[in-house]
C-alpha positions in Angstrom: -30.4 -8.3 -121.6 -27.3 -6.2 -122.2 -25.1 -8.9 -123.8 -26.9 -11.0 -126.5 -24.1 -13.6 -126.2 -25.4 -14.5 -122.8 -28.8 -15.6 -124.2 -26.8 -17.7 -126.7 -24.9 -19.3 -123.9 -28.1 -20.4 -122.3 -29.6 -22.0 -125.4 -26.4 -23.8 -126.4 -26.0 -25.2 -123.0 -29.5 -26.6 -123.0 -29.0 -28.3 -126.3 -26.3 -30.3 -124.7 -28.4 -31.0 -121.7 -31.4 -32.3 -123.7 -29.1 -34.7 -125.6 -27.7 -36.0 -122.3 -31.1 -36.7 -120.9 -32.1 -39.0 -123.7 -30.0 -41.8 -122.2 -31.6 -41.9 -118.7 -33.0 -45.2 -117.3 -35.5 -45.8 -114.4 -34.4 -46.4 -110.8 -35.9 -46.5 -107.4 -36.8 -43.6 -105.0 -35.3 -45.7 -102.2 -31.9 -45.6 -103.9 -32.1 -41.8 -103.9 -32.8 -41.6 -100.2 -29.8 -43.9 -99.6 -27.7 -41.6 -101.8 -28.7 -38.6 -99.8 -27.7 -40.5 -96.6 -24.4 -41.2 -98.2 -23.8 -37.6 -99.0 -24.6 -36.4 -95.5 -22.3 -39.1 -94.0 -19.4 -38.0 -96.1 -19.4 -41.0 -98.4 -18.7 -38.9 -101.4 -16.5 -38.6 -104.5 -15.0 -35.2 -105.5 -14.8 -34.2 -109.1 -12.1 -31.6 -110.1 -11.8 -29.7 -113.4 -8.0 -29.5 -113.1 -6.5 -30.5 -116.5 -9.8 -30.3 -118.4 -9.5 -27.9 -121.3 -13.3 -27.4 -121.3 -12.9 -25.7 -117.9 -11.6 -22.5 -119.6 -8.8 -22.2 -117.0 -11.1 -22.5 -114.0 -10.5 -24.9 -111.1 -13.9 -26.0 -110.0 -14.9 -29.0 -107.8 -18.2 -30.6 -106.7 -19.1 -33.7 -104.7 -21.5 -36.6 -105.5 -22.4 -39.8 -103.7 -20.3 -42.9 -104.2 -23.3 -44.8 -105.4 -23.4 -42.5 -108.5 -21.2 -43.0 -111.6 -19.2 -40.2 -113.2 -18.0 -39.8 -116.8 -16.4 -37.0 -118.9 -18.8 -34.9 -120.8 -19.0 -35.8 -124.5 -20.5 -32.5 -125.6 -18.7 -29.1 -126.1 -18.4 -27.1 -122.9 -19.8 -30.0 -120.8 -17.0 -31.1 -118.4 -18.5 -33.9 -116.4 -21.7 -35.9 -116.0 -22.8 -38.0 -113.0 -25.7 -40.4 -112.9 -27.4 -42.3 -110.1 -26.9 -46.1 -109.6 -23.4 -46.1 -111.0 -24.5 -44.6 -114.3 -27.6 -46.8 -114.8 -30.2 -44.6 -112.9 -32.7 -42.0 -113.7 -31.2 -39.0 -112.0 -28.4 -37.0 -113.7 -26.2 -34.0 -113.0 -23.9 -32.1 -115.4 -21.2 -29.5 -115.0 -20.5 -27.1 -117.9 -18.6 -23.8 -118.3 -19.0 -21.1 -121.0 -17.3 -17.8 -121.5 -19.1 -14.6 -121.7 -18.0 -12.7 -124.8 -17.6 -9.0 -124.2 -17.9 -6.7 -127.2 -14.7 -4.6 -127.9 -14.7 -1.4 -126.0 -17.3 -2.5 -123.4 -16.8 -3.6 -119.8 -18.5 -6.2 -117.7 -18.7 -5.6 -114.0 -20.0 -7.5 -110.9 -23.2 -5.4 -111.2 -23.7 -6.6 -114.8 -23.2 -10.2 -113.5 -25.9 -9.7 -110.9 -28.3 -8.4 -113.5 -28.0 -11.8 -115.4 -29.9 -13.3 -112.4 -32.6 -10.7 -112.0 -36.0 -12.4 -111.4 -37.3 -11.2 -114.8 -34.3 -12.7 -116.6 -34.5 -16.2 -115.1 -37.0 -17.5 -117.6 -34.4 -16.9 -120.3 -32.5 -19.9 -118.9 -35.3 -22.2 -119.8 -34.9 -23.9 -123.2 -37.4 -23.4 -126.0 -40.4 -25.7 -125.3 -39.6 -25.8 -121.6 -42.0 -24.6 -118.9 -40.6 -22.3 -116.1 -41.7 -23.4 -112.7 -39.8 -21.3 -110.2 -36.5 -19.6 -109.6 -34.6 -17.1 -107.4 -31.3 -15.3 -107.1 -28.8 -16.8 -104.7 -25.1 -17.3 -104.2 -22.9 -20.3 -104.6 -19.4 -20.2 -103.1 -19.9 -16.5 -102.5 -20.6 -15.8 -106.2 -23.7 -14.4 -108.0 -25.9 -17.3 -108.9 -29.5 -18.5 -109.2 -31.6 -21.6 -109.1 -34.3 -22.3 -111.8 -36.7 -25.2 -111.9 -38.4 -26.1 -115.2 -40.0 -29.1 -116.9 -39.8 -30.1 -120.6 -41.0 -32.8 -123.0 -38.1 -33.9 -125.2 -38.3 -35.7 -128.5 -35.2 -37.8 -129.1 -34.7 -40.7 -131.6 -38.4 -41.6 -131.7 -38.7 -41.4 -127.9 -40.7 -38.9 -125.9 -39.2 -38.0 -122.5 -40.9 -36.2 -119.7 -38.2 -34.3 -117.8 -37.8 -32.0 -114.8 -34.7 -30.0 -114.0 -33.1 -27.6 -111.6 -30.3 -25.4 -113.0 -27.8 -23.6 -110.9 -26.0 -21.0 -113.0 -23.0 -19.3 -111.3 -21.0 -16.3 -112.5 -17.2 -16.0 -112.0 -14.6 -14.0 -113.9 -16.6 -13.5 -117.1 -17.7 -17.1 -117.2 -20.9 -18.9 -116.5 -20.7 -22.2 -114.6 -23.8 -24.3 -115.2 -24.6 -27.1 -112.7 -27.8 -28.8 -113.6 -29.6 -31.8 -112.2 -32.8 -33.5 -113.2 -34.9 -36.6 -113.8 -36.6 -38.0 -116.9 -38.8 -40.9 -118.0 -40.6 -42.0 -121.1 -43.8 -40.3 -122.2 -46.0 -43.2 -120.9 -45.1 -42.1 -117.4 -47.3 -39.2 -116.2 -45.7 -35.9 -115.5 -47.0 -36.2 -111.9 -44.8 -39.3 -111.4 -41.8 -37.5 -112.8 -42.4 -34.6 -110.5 -42.7 -36.9 -107.5 -39.4 -38.5 -108.4 -37.8 -35.1 -108.9 -39.0 -33.9 -105.5 -37.4 -36.9 -103.8 -34.1 -36.2 -105.5 -34.2 -32.4 -105.1 -32.6 -32.3 -101.6 -29.6 -34.3 -102.9 -29.4 -32.0 -106.0 -29.3 -29.0 -103.7 -26.5 -30.5 -101.5 -24.4 -31.3 -104.6 -24.8 -27.8 -105.9 -23.9 -26.4 -102.5 -20.7 -28.5 -102.6 -19.4 -26.5 -105.6 -16.1 -24.7 -104.8 -14.5 -22.3 -107.3 -10.8 -22.8 -106.2 -9.6 -20.2 -108.8 -11.1 -17.5 -106.5 -8.5 -18.3 -103.8 -5.5 -18.7 -106.1 -5.6 -15.3 -107.9 
């Protein structure tokens, strides 16, 4: 990849993501179906990055069901975190923003941005120890983007967590916006069970990602 700092962005982001996952608790598949119904019916909450210094000057919004709970991100570059069942559930989504550092004398074009999401580069978004499942280029709010599914076993404070995630990285104005959603459970739960729960939640994850609006695009 042309800019080594981009690989660094990916790895640092997933360090924060792994730490956030360690606090997930079980919930029911029925609750997730209800949350999707809420989302489709317009029973949603909108998060806005206005006033958040971690937003790097960007105004970004996304929507999540009212049955979920939201809280400010506690890690660097992580703006906001939402969790199912008013913060007590298994499913979790995070919004983070990182700047792409361009070496002096070099430029970074839209073409360079699109190359970040080349099929051969998508595995680079998976953290060390993670297993790439699938991924493709796409667009979110008209901007170059991708979706990447992966699974990972995480060791945290004596606990073993089986996790499965979908990451939606989006490029805008020399910044990478990371929207990630996933599920996790303790190591006694089979990976098959975690995957089943992830598949139930995935339609909601996709709708939440699709709700992302980069308002800064329209205010320049």
